[in-house]
N, C-alpha and C positions, 0 to 999 in steps of 0.2 A: 254170801258172805265175799265182800270186795276181794279182789285178787290182791291188791296193794298191801293187804294187812294180813296175809297168809302167814308171813314169817312170825310175826308178832303173836298171832292166835296160836300158832304151832309151838312157838317157844314158851308160851303161857301155860298150854297143855303138858309140855314137858315139865315145867315147873319154875317157880320163882326161885331166884338163886342159883339156877344152873348156868353154865357159861353160855350155852345158846340164848337164853333169855337175856343175860346181860349184854351180850353182843348185839342182839337185834335191837334193844332199846337205844344202845348206843348209837347204832347205825341211823335208826328212825330220829332220834334227836339232832344228830349231825345234818340229815337231810332237811329236817324242817327249818333248822336254822340257816342253811344254804339257801333254800327257798325264800325265806323271809328277807334275808340279804339281797337276794337278786330282785325282788319287788321293791325294797327300799331304794336300791340304786337306779333301778328303771324309772320309779317315780320320780327321782331327783333329777336325772338326766332328761326325761321327758317333759318335765313341766313347762317348758318354753318351746316345745316343738308343735307344729301345726297338726290339726286333726285331718288325717287322711283314711277314708274308708277302705282304700286299697291295701293298706298295711294289715288290718285284721283279716281282710279276704286272703291275702298271701300267707298269712300265719296259718288260718284255717286249713288251706291247701297243705302246708307242711304237716300240720298235725294228721291230717288225714292220710297223707303219704306214709308217714311212719307208723299209724296204726295198722294200715294195710300190710305193708312190709314186715313189721315185728310179727304180726299174727301168722302170716304166711311162714316165716321162719320158725316160730314155735310149732305150728302145725306139722312142718316138714321134718323137725328135729326131734319132737317128743311125741311118740306114736300114740299115747293114751290120751291126749287132749281131745275133747269133744269138738266136733264142728256141727254147727245147727243154724236154722235160719235166725233165731233170735240173736246169736252171736255175730252173725253176718251184718244183721241191721245195726247192732251196737257199734261193730266196728266201723260202718260207713257213715254213723252219725254219732260221732265223739262228743258233742256238746249236749245233744239232746238226752242221752243216757249217763252224762257225767263220768264218762271212762277216765278221763284226765282231770281230775278235780281243779287243778291250778289253770288249765287253759278254759274251762268251763266258767270258772270266776273272772278271769280276765277278759273273756269275751263279753260278758255283762258289764265290767267295770269300764271297757272300752268306750260303751255308750255314753257314760258319764264323764269321761275324760274331759271334754272341752269345758264342762261347768266347773269341775274341780280345779282344772288349771286356771281358769277365770278367777275363781275364789282365791286361790292361793297368790295369785299375781295381785290382787286388788287389796289383800290384808296388810296392815301395818304390823310392825313388829310384836306389838303389845297382844294385839288380837290373834295373831299367829301362835304366840306362846300360850295364850289362853286356849285356844283350840287344840293344841299339842298336849297340854296337860290334860284337857277333858278327855281327849282320845285315849291317851295313856290310862287314865282312870277307868273308864269305861270298857276299853278292850282288854287291859291286862287284869286289873282288879276285879273288874266286873265279871269277867269269864272265870277268874279263879274261885272267887267267893259268892257270887250271886247268881250267874246264869248257869252254870254246870249243874247238871241234875245230880244229886245225891242218891247213891245207890249203896244199899247195905247187903 
């Protein structure tokens, strides 16, 4: 079970309708909204920027630094957290093990940014509108009604 969903899983075990459950879902929703806004703003600001490989390398080192530092802080302050070889490898390879889902996705997207920027800069207003409507339909409504696995 991923550690990022611990609070929601625990709150669900406590029970739907409890204050812990409601607060957990509210915080989760707010965080996802903030992440989506950050992605939109980054894309808008970065569409005219030049592709520089050094940018993703610097960002990777920042993620690695915080991964190591935060894990050390957790191990020092919380005595019952296990330390093993597998966790150490995951800590040192955050992309390979998707420890930080946003950075893992961004790392892959970074390779496509020059092509996406070229596409967005070459589209006229009519085609850009059609692309936007198609993306909204596929990513929003498709995710909600078609692609999501129904469980009973």
